[in-house]
C-alpha positions as CSV (number, residue, x, y, z in Angstrom):
1,X,-7.7,26.8,26.3
2,X,-4.8,24.8,24.8
3,X,-4.1,25.2,21.2
4,X,-2.2,22.4,19.4
5,X,1.1,23.3,17.6
6,X,0.6,24.3,14.0
7,X,0.3,21.3,11.8
8,X,-0.1,18.9,14.6
9,X,-3.7,17.9,13.9
10,X,-3.0,17.8,10.2
11,X,0.0,15.6,10.7
12,X,-1.9,13.2,12.9
13,X,-4.8,13.0,10.4
14,X,-2.4,12.3,7.6
15,X,-0.6,9.6,9.6
16,X,-4.0,8.0,10.3
17,X,-4.8,8.1,6.6
18,X,-1.4,6.4,6.0
19,X,-2.2,3.6,8.4
20,X,-5.6,3.2,6.8
21,X,-4.0,2.9,3.3
22,X,-1.5,0.5,4.8
23,X,-4.2,-1.7,6.3
24,X,-5.8,-1.8,2.8
25,X,-2.4,-2.8,1.2
26,X,-2.2,0.4,-0.8
27,X,1.5,0.8,-0.6
28,X,2.0,3.8,-2.8
29,X,-0.8,5.8,-1.1
30,X,0.5,4.9,2.4
31,X,4.1,5.9,1.4
32,X,2.8,9.2,0.0
33,X,0.8,9.9,3.2
34,X,3.7,9.0,5.5
35,X,6.0,11.4,3.5
36,X,3.4,14.2,4.0
37,X,3.3,13.5,7.7
38,X,7.1,13.4,7.8
39,X,7.3,16.8,6.1
40,X,5.1,18.3,8.9
41,X,6.9,16.6,11.8
42,X,9.7,18.1,13.9
43,X,11.1,14.5,14.1
44,X,10.3,12.8,10.9
45,X,12.3,9.7,11.5
46,X,9.4,7.7,12.8
47,X,7.4,8.2,9.6
48,X,10.5,7.6,7.4
49,X,11.1,4.4,9.3
50,X,7.6,3.3,8.6
51,X,8.1,3.9,4.9
52,X,11.3,1.8,4.9
53,X,9.4,-1.0,6.9
54,X,6.6,-1.0,4.3
55,X,9.1,-1.4,1.5
56,X,10.9,-4.1,3.3
57,X,7.7,-6.0,4.2
58,X,6.8,-6.0,0.5
59,X,10.2,-7.2,-0.5
60,X,11.1,-3.9,-2.2
61,X,14.5,-4.1,-0.5
62,X,16.3,-1.6,-2.7
63,X,13.7,1.1,-1.9
64,X,13.9,0.1,1.8
65,X,17.6,0.4,1.8
66,X,17.5,3.8,0.0
67,X,15.1,5.1,2.7
68,X,17.3,3.8,5.6
69,X,20.4,5.3,4.0
70,X,18.7,8.6,3.5
71,X,17.6,8.6,7.2
72,X,21.2,7.6,8.2
73,X,22.6,10.5,6.2
74,X,20.3,13.1,7.7
75,X,20.2,11.7,11.3
76,X,23.4,9.8,11.9
77,X,23.1,9.8,15.7
78,X,19.6,8.3,15.7
79,X,20.1,4.7,16.6
80,X,16.5,3.5,16.2
81,X,17.0,1.9,12.8
82,X,20.5,0.5,12.7
83,X,19.5,-3.1,13.4
84,X,16.9,-3.1,10.6
85,X,19.4,-1.3,8.3
86,X,21.9,-4.1,8.9
87,X,19.2,-6.8,8.3
88,X,18.2,-5.1,5.0
89,X,21.8,-5.0,3.9
90,X,22.0,-8.7,4.6
91,X,18.8,-9.4,2.7
92,X,20.0,-7.6,-0.4
93,X,23.3,-9.5,-0.3
94,X,25.5,-6.7,1.0
95,X,26.9,-9.0,3.7
96,X,30.2,-7.2,3.8
97,X,28.5,-4.4,5.7
98,X,28.4,-4.6,9.5
99,X,27.2,-2.4,12.3
100,X,30.1,-0.9,14.1
101,X,29.8,-1.4,17.9
102,X,31.2,1.9,19.0
103,X,28.9,4.3,17.3
104,X,26.3,1.9,16.0
105,X,26.8,3.2,12.4
106,X,27.1,0.8,9.5
107,X,30.6,0.4,8.1
108,X,32.2,-1.7,5.5
109,X,34.9,-4.2,6.1
110,X,38.1,-3.5,4.4
């Protein structure tokens, strides 16, 4: 009999709860649930990205940007979010920031 990894079922249940909250437009509850799921995950980036996307969709761009920057600081080689990070910078008026082509990391023009 196969046994799931510790926390796997709990993480999936919490993620489902987050999606339910999201579908009901309960942003704070969805964010809290995604944070709990991220805390249980080996690779929390997917949940953290979802949090940033929720903030962005609801025009809470400073919170979205803070989340993307926190992901970037902890997982600098993960390229899944650099396009949306650049778009968020643009939306908040930080148009002097660009995505560097070589490493895919945001960098400022000097």
